[in-house]
N, C-alpha and C positions, 0 to 999 in steps of 0.2 A: 238671264233666264228667258227673256223675251226672244232671244236668238235660238234657244235650244228646245223649245217646247215641242217641236215636231220630231225629235230624234228617236225617242222610244217608240212612238206610233209607227214611224216609217220603218225602223229596224224590225219591229215585230211583224208588220205586214209583209215586208220583203222576205223575212225568214219563214213566215207562214206559207207564202207562195212556193218558196223553195222546198219546204217540208212536204207540201202537197204534191208537187211534181215528183220529188224523190220517192214518196210513198206510193203514189199511183203508178208511175211509169217504170221505176227501177226496183226499189227496195221491197215493195209490196209483194213481188214475185217470190221472195224468200219465205214469206209467211203462208204460202199456199201449200196444201197437202191433199193427197188423194185418199179417200176413204176406201175400205175394202169393196164397196159396191160400185166404185168408179166415180163417185161424186167428188168434185173438187170443192174444198172449203178452206177457210182461213184458220190457221192454227193460232188460237188466242194467246198462248204463251209467247210464241214468236212475235206476234203483233205487239204485245205489251213491251217486250224487250226492244223491238225496233222503235216504237214510239217513245219509250223512255230514253233511249240513246239520242234520238233527235231532239227531245226536250232539253236534255242535259247539254247537248252541243249548242243549242241556241242560247241557253243561259250562260254557259262558259265563254263562248265566243263573244257574245254581247258584253258580258261583264268585264272580260279581260281586254279585249281589243277595241271595243266601240265606246264603252261608257266609263272606262277607268279614269279618264281625264276630266270628267264632269264631277261637280260636287254633288253631295247627297241631296241638297236642296234643289238643284237643277233637275236631278233625276226624279225627285218626288213630283215636281211640277210637270215634267214631261210624261212620267208614268200616269199621273192623274188625268191627263188629256186622254190617254188610251183607256184608262179605267172608265171614264165617263162615256167614251165612244162605245166601249164594250157593253156597258149597261144599256145605253140608248138603243144601239143596233141589235143587241141581244133581245131586248123587249120587243122591238119591231119584228125581228125574225120569229119570235115566239108567237106573236099575234098574226102575222101574215102567213108564215110557213110556205112561202113560194120560192121563186128564184132568188129573191133578195136573201133569204136564209141560206141558200146554197152558196151564193157569192160571199156572204159574210163569214160563213164557216171556212171557206178557203183562205180568207184573209186573217183568220184567227186559228189556223191549224197548228201553230207552234205549241200550243198548250193542250193538244189533243190527248196526250198521255194522262194528264191530270183529270181531264173530263172522263176518259175511259175508266180510270181508277176510281173516281168518285161514283160513277155509275155502277161499277162492280160491287162496291160496298153498300149500295142502295141508300146513299145519303139523300136526304130530301132534295128535290129538284131545285128549289130556290136557294137553299144553303149552298149547294154545289155551284149554282150560277154565280153567286156572290164571290165564292172562293176563286172561281175561274176568271171572273172579271177583274179581280184584284191581283192576279199573278204578275202583272208588269212591275208591281212594287218590289219584286225580288231583285231587280236591277239596282235598287238603292244600296244594297249590301256591297256593291262593287265601287261605289262612288267615293271620292275623296271627302274627308271631313271638311266641313265648312271652315274657311279661313277667315278669322276676324281681322278687319282692317284697323 
């Protein structure tokens, strides 16, 4: 466990950066639409579909290709590191609301779909934050059952 504590945080941050680049530079263009008055805006339905596909891709790729050889216990500890970081840096971002918040949002972009979805249903801000912070625990579902020695 001491050797694998960094795997979920590193994977999620790398996936977040990739999702950010894909969304802003490439895929986000497919969500743009022109209104009758010539104004360009984002089609929210397309945006939700795009972000849901990215979220599912991160979960499936991570679960099947990255974390399937780890035990559920290892994944729990590794995910807990990221959950703690999410809570700490999320609270700092909320308090500071400066460039730190922007950088942290880029490094936590992989779960943007869930954040958007919870915002759309008007769930309490703090309940939403706890749910979003805890999303790395989803990877535990892909781990091997603990083997008794």
